[in-house]
One Martini backbone bead per residue (centre of mass of N, CA, C, O) as a GRO file, in nm:
protein
  201
    1UNK     BB    1 -12.052 -17.808  -1.686
    2UNK     BB    2 -11.840 -17.869  -1.469
    3UNK     BB    3 -11.603 -17.695  -1.571
    4UNK     BB    4 -11.773 -17.403  -1.586
    5UNK     BB    5 -11.952 -17.429  -1.307
    6UNK     BB    6 -11.901 -17.640  -1.061
    7UNK     BB    7 -11.599 -17.625  -1.013
    8UNK     BB    8 -11.581 -17.319  -0.928
    9UNK     BB    9 -11.781 -17.346  -0.693
   10UNK     BB   10 -11.627 -17.569  -0.531
   11UNK     BB   11 -11.361 -17.424  -0.500
   12UNK     BB   12 -11.457 -17.171  -0.344
   13UNK     BB   13 -11.608 -17.309  -0.120
   14UNK     BB   14 -11.378 -17.491  -0.017
   15UNK     BB   15 -11.174 -17.263   0.038
   16UNK     BB   16 -11.338 -17.116   0.253
   17UNK     BB   17 -11.369 -17.347   0.455
   18UNK     BB   18 -11.066 -17.416   0.486
   19UNK     BB   19 -10.968 -17.145   0.593
   20UNK     BB   20 -11.123 -17.164   0.853
   21UNK     BB   21 -11.031 -17.452   0.959
   22UNK     BB   22 -10.698 -17.383   0.897
   23UNK     BB   23 -10.610 -17.123   1.051
   24UNK     BB   24 -10.455 -17.238   1.297
   25UNK     BB   25 -10.241 -17.394   1.137
   26UNK     BB   26 -10.132 -17.150   0.973
   27UNK     BB   27 -10.038 -16.989   1.222
   28UNK     BB   28  -9.832 -17.203   1.314
   29UNK     BB   29  -9.660 -17.205   1.062
   30UNK     BB   30  -9.590 -16.909   1.057
   31UNK     BB   31  -9.449 -16.903   1.339
   32UNK     BB   32  -9.228 -17.112   1.272
   33UNK     BB   33  -9.101 -16.947   1.043
   34UNK     BB   34  -9.041 -16.685   1.202
   35UNK     BB   35  -8.853 -16.833   1.413
   36UNK     BB   36  -8.662 -17.010   1.208
   37UNK     BB   37  -8.628 -16.766   0.948
   38UNK     BB   38  -8.812 -16.544   0.941
   39UNK     BB   39  -8.838 -16.304   0.714
   40UNK     BB   40  -9.064 -16.408   0.525
   41UNK     BB   41  -9.337 -16.626   0.527
   42UNK     BB   42  -9.406 -16.561   0.234
   43UNK     BB   43  -9.424 -16.685  -0.097
   44UNK     BB   44  -9.378 -16.502  -0.399
   45UNK     BB   45  -9.500 -16.564  -0.742
   46UNK     BB   46  -9.495 -16.561  -1.075
   47UNK     BB   47  -9.762 -16.724  -1.267
   48UNK     BB   48  -9.908 -16.924  -1.497
   49UNK     BB   49 -10.221 -16.977  -1.614
   50UNK     BB   50 -10.489 -16.944  -1.774
   51UNK     BB   51 -10.376 -16.871  -2.085
   52UNK     BB   52 -10.104 -16.748  -1.936
   53UNK     BB   53 -10.193 -16.597  -1.709
   54UNK     BB   54 -10.081 -16.385  -1.468
   55UNK     BB   55  -9.999 -16.469  -1.125
   56UNK     BB   56  -9.991 -16.474  -0.766
   57UNK     BB   57  -9.831 -16.685  -0.568
   58UNK     BB   58  -9.886 -16.878  -0.263
   59UNK     BB   59  -9.644 -16.959   0.000
   60UNK     BB   60  -9.467 -17.113   0.217
   61UNK     BB   61  -9.170 -17.071   0.345
   62UNK     BB   62  -8.871 -17.312   0.305
   63UNK     BB   63  -8.630 -17.115   0.244
   64UNK     BB   64  -8.344 -16.976   0.275
   65UNK     BB   65  -8.099 -16.683   0.220
   66UNK     BB   66  -7.849 -16.826   0.164
   67UNK     BB   67  -7.500 -16.730   0.086
   68UNK     BB   68  -7.223 -16.678  -0.060
   69UNK     BB   69  -6.937 -16.485  -0.099
   70UNK     BB   70  -7.085 -16.360  -0.378
   71UNK     BB   71  -7.415 -16.349  -0.320
   72UNK     BB   72  -7.520 -16.636  -0.382
   73UNK     BB   73  -7.738 -16.860  -0.388
   74UNK     BB   74  -7.780 -17.146  -0.263
   75UNK     BB   75  -7.864 -17.441  -0.300
   76UNK     BB   76  -8.162 -17.586  -0.229
   77UNK     BB   77  -8.047 -17.817  -0.037
   78UNK     BB   78  -7.908 -17.596   0.159
   79UNK     BB   79  -8.189 -17.425   0.218
   80UNK     BB   80  -8.340 -17.702   0.287
   81UNK     BB   81  -8.431 -17.698   0.629
   82UNK     BB   82  -8.585 -17.806   0.894
   83UNK     BB   83  -8.877 -17.649   0.891
   84UNK     BB   84  -8.898 -17.644   0.584
   85UNK     BB   85  -8.879 -17.948   0.529
   86UNK     BB   86  -9.125 -18.034   0.698
   87UNK     BB   87  -9.336 -17.865   0.546
   88UNK     BB   88  -9.295 -17.991   0.264
   89UNK     BB   89  -9.338 -18.294   0.341
   90UNK     BB   90  -9.650 -18.204   0.435
   91UNK     BB   91  -9.760 -17.974   0.231
   92UNK     BB   92  -9.797 -17.685   0.389
   93UNK     BB   93  -9.695 -17.474   0.173
   94UNK     BB   94  -9.984 -17.483   0.007
   95UNK     BB   95 -10.213 -17.336   0.174
   96UNK     BB   96 -10.212 -17.038   0.049
   97UNK     BB   97 -10.362 -17.130  -0.224
   98UNK     BB   98 -10.654 -17.090  -0.126
   99UNK     BB   99 -10.652 -16.791  -0.218
  100UNK     BB  100 -10.632 -16.852  -0.526
  101UNK     BB  101 -10.896 -17.013  -0.537
  102UNK     BB  102 -11.090 -16.790  -0.424
  103UNK     BB  103 -10.995 -16.595  -0.684
  104UNK     BB  104 -10.979 -16.784  -0.952
  105UNK     BB  105 -10.662 -16.882  -1.022
  106UNK     BB  106 -10.743 -17.158  -0.900
  107UNK     BB  107 -10.743 -17.505  -0.830
  108UNK     BB  108 -10.744 -17.801  -0.679
  109UNK     BB  109 -10.740 -17.918  -0.980
  110UNK     BB  110 -10.441 -17.935  -1.180
  111UNK     BB  111 -10.191 -17.802  -1.326
  112UNK     BB  112  -9.914 -17.696  -1.226
  113UNK     BB  113  -9.768 -17.395  -1.161
  114UNK     BB  114  -9.513 -17.257  -1.326
  115UNK     BB  115  -9.276 -17.092  -1.469
  116UNK     BB  116  -9.267 -16.819  -1.669
  117UNK     BB  117  -9.002 -16.900  -1.839
  118UNK     BB  118  -9.140 -17.165  -1.981
  119UNK     BB  119  -9.337 -17.068  -2.199
  120UNK     BB  120  -9.134 -17.062  -2.461
  121UNK     BB  121  -9.065 -17.394  -2.434
  122UNK     BB  122  -9.311 -17.497  -2.535
  123UNK     BB  123  -9.499 -17.696  -2.700
  124UNK     BB  124  -9.804 -17.736  -2.833
  125UNK     BB  125  -9.891 -17.959  -2.635
  126UNK     BB  126  -9.787 -17.847  -2.359
  127UNK     BB  127  -9.958 -17.576  -2.372
  128UNK     BB  128 -10.236 -17.718  -2.291
  129UNK     BB  129 -10.219 -17.688  -1.979
  130UNK     BB  130 -10.355 -17.382  -2.019
  131UNK     BB  131 -10.677 -17.459  -2.057
  132UNK     BB  132 -10.659 -17.459  -1.742
  133UNK     BB  133 -10.654 -17.444  -1.432
  134UNK     BB  134 -10.456 -17.448  -1.192
  135UNK     BB  135 -10.322 -17.656  -0.923
  136UNK     BB  136 -10.248 -17.794  -0.622
  137UNK     BB  137 -10.324 -18.050  -0.770
  138UNK     BB  138 -10.255 -18.356  -0.979
  139UNK     BB  139 -10.201 -18.607  -1.199
  140UNK     BB  140  -9.887 -18.590  -1.177
  141UNK     BB  141  -9.865 -18.599  -0.864
  142UNK     BB  142 -10.006 -18.899  -0.839
  143UNK     BB  143  -9.762 -18.993  -1.067
  144UNK     BB  144  -9.475 -18.864  -0.904
  145UNK     BB  145  -9.434 -18.571  -0.924
  146UNK     BB  146  -9.084 -18.499  -0.882
  147UNK     BB  147  -8.996 -18.813  -0.983
  148UNK     BB  148  -9.045 -18.718  -1.273
  149UNK     BB  149  -9.042 -18.624  -1.579
  150UNK     BB  150  -9.128 -18.375  -1.781
  151UNK     BB  151  -9.267 -18.545  -2.003
  152UNK     BB  152  -9.458 -18.692  -1.812
  153UNK     BB  153  -9.595 -18.448  -1.680
  154UNK     BB  154  -9.714 -18.333  -1.942
  155UNK     BB  155  -9.879 -18.576  -2.021
  156UNK     BB  156 -10.062 -18.577  -1.776
  157UNK     BB  157 -10.178 -18.283  -1.810
  158UNK     BB  158 -10.312 -18.334  -2.088
  159UNK     BB  159 -10.487 -18.568  -2.004
  160UNK     BB  160 -10.654 -18.406  -1.804
  161UNK     BB  161 -10.774 -18.198  -2.004
  162UNK     BB  162 -10.930 -18.440  -2.169
  163UNK     BB  163 -11.058 -18.580  -1.870
  164UNK     BB  164 -11.221 -18.390  -1.719
  165UNK     BB  165 -11.375 -18.450  -1.400
  166UNK     BB  166 -11.531 -18.526  -1.109
  167UNK     BB  167 -11.415 -18.813  -1.064
  168UNK     BB  168 -11.120 -18.740  -1.116
  169UNK     BB  169 -11.089 -18.524  -0.893
  170UNK     BB  170 -11.160 -18.718  -0.658
  171UNK     BB  171 -10.923 -18.913  -0.710
  172UNK     BB  172 -10.693 -18.707  -0.678
  173UNK     BB  173 -10.757 -18.613  -0.389
  174UNK     BB  174 -10.722 -18.889  -0.262
  175UNK     BB  175 -10.431 -18.956  -0.365
  176UNK     BB  176 -10.300 -18.710  -0.231
  177UNK     BB  177 -10.340 -18.792   0.061
  178UNK     BB  178 -10.172 -19.051   0.038
  179UNK     BB  179  -9.906 -18.914  -0.054
  180UNK     BB  180  -9.873 -18.733   0.198
  181UNK     BB  181  -9.864 -18.963   0.409
  182UNK     BB  182  -9.615 -19.112   0.242
  183UNK     BB  183  -9.412 -18.915   0.111
  184UNK     BB  184  -9.431 -18.903  -0.217
  185UNK     BB  185  -9.245 -18.746  -0.464
  186UNK     BB  186  -9.106 -18.471  -0.369
  187UNK     BB  187  -8.837 -18.559  -0.523
  188UNK     BB  188  -8.566 -18.601  -0.676
  189UNK     BB  189  -8.308 -18.792  -0.697
  190UNK     BB  190  -8.062 -18.595  -0.520
  191UNK     BB  191  -8.299 -18.371  -0.472
  192UNK     BB  192  -8.499 -18.108  -0.343
  193UNK     BB  193  -8.582 -18.047  -0.638
  194UNK     BB  194  -8.677 -17.975  -0.937
  195UNK     BB  195  -8.565 -17.971  -1.233
  196UNK     BB  196  -8.517 -17.774  -1.477
  197UNK     BB  197  -8.668 -17.649  -1.752
  198UNK     BB  198  -8.527 -17.659  -2.110
  199UNK     BB  199  -8.654 -17.806  -2.308
  200UNK     BB  200  -8.584 -17.898  -2.618
  201UNK     BB  201  -8.257 -18.039  -2.733
   0.00000   0.00000   0.00000
């Protein structure tokens, strides 16, 4: 009953309340991005959600559009700096996803929505992460976030699908706050972001 009825109600109610309370902070972040990196302020990307259904995820932009002499985007670690680096370190880039939660495309807690191109790379077990709505935070995020391997991350995601409950969601939300305050597991060692998933080789 929690998964099908109460969790969606809590998600949408919580998202509506937080959007009202955090709107001043979101305006400040948007203004900082506009002044520091220019437009656009928001990053939009297609991501697979529950049952693999594609939706448009919203985040505050944290990377510049700097390119090399051949017009190719520079590596992530070279484009993530200044205001963008600070916003990501504080996880403020995730705030626009409250709109995704309000629209029923995401939950506060669930497996993180990954790239659309990863869909055909999952094995049968890994694909089970799409049995629930993706989340702003999740069991994998509080157990290492981007500092753990893909195999570990997917194992945590599937474990969450099998053990989803109100008490587990509350635990994950509490641990997320602690992780953000201590700025743990933001990236893999030596990288600005998580290495791309390439499937089983």
